[in-house]
C-alpha positions, 0 to 999 in steps of 0.5 A, spaced: 499 499 499 502 507 497 502 512 502 499 519 500 497 525 502 493 532 500 495 540 500 489 544 502 486 548 498 487 554 504 493 556 508 499 558 505 499 553 499 508 555 497 508 554 505 505 547 505 509 544 498 515 546 502 514 541 508 512 536 503 519 535 501 520 533 509 513 527 508 518 525 502 524 524 507 519 520 511 516 515 507 511 519 503 509 516 495 504 521 493 503 529 494 496 531 491 494 538 490 487 540 489 484 546 485 477 547 486 476 555 484 482 556 488 489 557 486 490 552 480 493 545 480 499 545 475 502 551 478 504 548 484 505 541 482 511 544 477 514 548 484 512 541 488 517 537 482 523 542 483 522 542 491 522 533 491 526 528 488 521 522 488 514 523 490 508 522 485 505 528 484 498 528 482 492 534 481 486 532 485 482 535 481 483 538 474 476 539 471 474 536 465 470 543 463 475 549 464 480 546 459 480 543 453 483 536 451 489 539 448 491 544 454 489 537 459 495 534 455 500 539 454 499 540 462 500 533 463 506 532 458 509 539 462 508 537 469 511 529 467 517 533 464 519 537 470 517 532 474 521 527 471 516 522 470 512 523 476 505 526 474 498 523 475 493 527 471 487 527 476 481 528 472 473 529 475 467 533 473 466 538 479 459 540 480 455 545 476 456 550 482 464 551 480 463 550 472 457 554 470 458 559 477 465 560 476 468 557 469 462 559 465 461 553 462 455 548 461 455 543 465 453 538 461 455 530 458 460 529 464 461 522 462 462 522 455 466 528 456 471 524 461 472 518 456 473 522 450 478 526 454 481 520 457 482 516 450 484 523 447 491 525 452 492 517 452 493 517 444 496 525 445 502 523 449 503 518 444 504 523 439 498 521 435 494 527 431 488 529 435 482 528 432 475 526 435 468 527 433 464 525 438 462 531 445 469 534 442 470 536 434 478 535 432 479 539 427 474 544 429 469 544 422 464 550 420 459 546 421 461 546 429 463 553 429 470 554 426 470 561 424 476 559 419 475 552 417 483 552 418 485 546 423 488 541 422 490 535 426 495 536 430 500 532 434 504 535 440 509 538 439 514 536 443 516 529 445 514 528 452 518 524 458 513 519 457 508 516 452 503 515 458 502 518 464 497 515 469 490 518 469 486 517 475 479 519 476 475 522 482 468 519 482 461 518 486 456 517 482 455 509 480 455 510 473 461 515 473 464 509 478 463 503 473 466 508 467 472 510 471 473 502 473 473 500 465 478 506 463 482 509 469 488 507 472 486 510 479 479 511 482 479 517 488 473 517 492 472 522 497 469 521 505 470 513 504 467 508 508 471 502 508 465 498 512 460 501 507 464 501 500 462 494 496 455 496 498 455 503 495 460 501 489 461 493 488 456 492 482 459 498 479 466 497 480 465 489 478 462 492 471 466 497 470 472 491 471 469 486 467 469 491 462 476 494 462 481 496 457 486 492 454 493 494 456 491 498 463 493 494 470 489 494 476 485 500 477 488 503 483 484 506 489 486 512 493 482 513 499 483 515 507 484 521 512 486 525 518 491 521 522 493 522 530 496 517 534 495 516 540 492 514 547 487 517 551 481 522 549 486 527 547 487 523 541 480 521 540 477 528 540 481 530 534 476 527 531 471 533 531 477 537 527 474 532 521 466 534 522 467 541 518 470 538 511 463 533 511 459 538 513 462 542 508 462 536 503 455 533 504 451 540 507 454 545 502 458 542 496 452 543 491 446 544 491 439 541 494 438 535 489 445 537 486 450 533 491 454 528 489 457 528 497 450 528 499 447 522 495 454 518 498 452 519 505 445 517 503 447 510 500 452 509 506 445 509 511 446 516 513 439 519 509 437 523 515 442 526 518 445 527 510 438 532 510 438 535 516 446 537 515 444 539 508 438 544 511 442 547 517 448 548 513 445 552 507 441 556 511 448 559 515 448 554 521 454 550 520 457 549 527 450 546 528 451 541 521 458 539 523 455 536 530 450 531 526 456 527 523 455 521 524 461 519 529 460 512 526 462 515 520 468 519 522 471 514 526 471 509 519 473 513 515 479 517 519 485 513 522 485 517 529 486 513 536 491 508 538 496 504 534 493 499 534 486 502 532 489 506 527 493 498 524 485 496 524 483 501 520 488 501 515 487 493 515 479 495 513 482 501 508 486 494 504 480 490 505 476 494 502 480 494 496 485 502 498 491 501 494 494 507 496 492 510 503 491 517 503 493 521 510 492 527 513 496 528 519 494 532 525 500 533 529 506 536 532 510 533 527 507 531 521 513 527 518 514 523 524 506 521 524 507 519 517 513 516 518 509 512 523 504 510 519 509 508 513 512 503 519 505 500 519 504 498 512 510 495 511 
């Protein structure tokens, strides 16, 4: 099992990136850089490439709407070059609030768009001319909005570091998870509950794996949460630090009827809590929403408690098919915590 962490959206990302080199020395295998509607991922990923030597650097996530397939290809190839072959391209559909509200792009056909982008990026990295006639039209013709009609199929001008860069997809809905298991190198599920994951996504994963593209290895899966190792009530109380994150996603990420994380909470069996959390969060009562996040979910999705308990949680994630354990250290010495988890992973 590999070990990963993610930079935070808030705070000073440059300072956080500087700390990654210490985590790398402690045994970290991957670092993931979020974007949402904050700083862009590729800039920070390039900075990380210069600050590190061995850790893989992934985008978590680049949305599939605000950049063209050609731009995503250029980004993947460029980051793979400056990192010496350590880039991972993490993609996802994001949500209509960000895509239509921040980027001004219609939120349509996420599944078709994702599949075509994955195919185009892979072909582009092999320096094949980019051509498409589906959701995307390459070259663009006057029939589909071209002004000059002079476009022609082009291949990547520069030779990439590798002719393939791992493509991971953040997915939660059944159809999206099925497609991810079919076409992606890795899957990124958020707020993952190891004991309930099979109930929610088992059928979708099985269906996708049955159609998995030739040449792809086994589907990698990254999941995990906050980690704090110690005895006593003070350590266990650190779980409350995760409440704002869970409440944000279940209650405030999206809108009523269009919140993928709220749907996951309901699928886990927390329908009543999901409804109340969303009502409270959207009415501005964030602290009250946080208080309703099920303790069972917090304990299952994070790794907080004595070393023996953390080992049990690691085993549960491994049993659920997780191949990369994502951790957010909640300690005064994150590198020491990462080293301790690294030892537990073996």
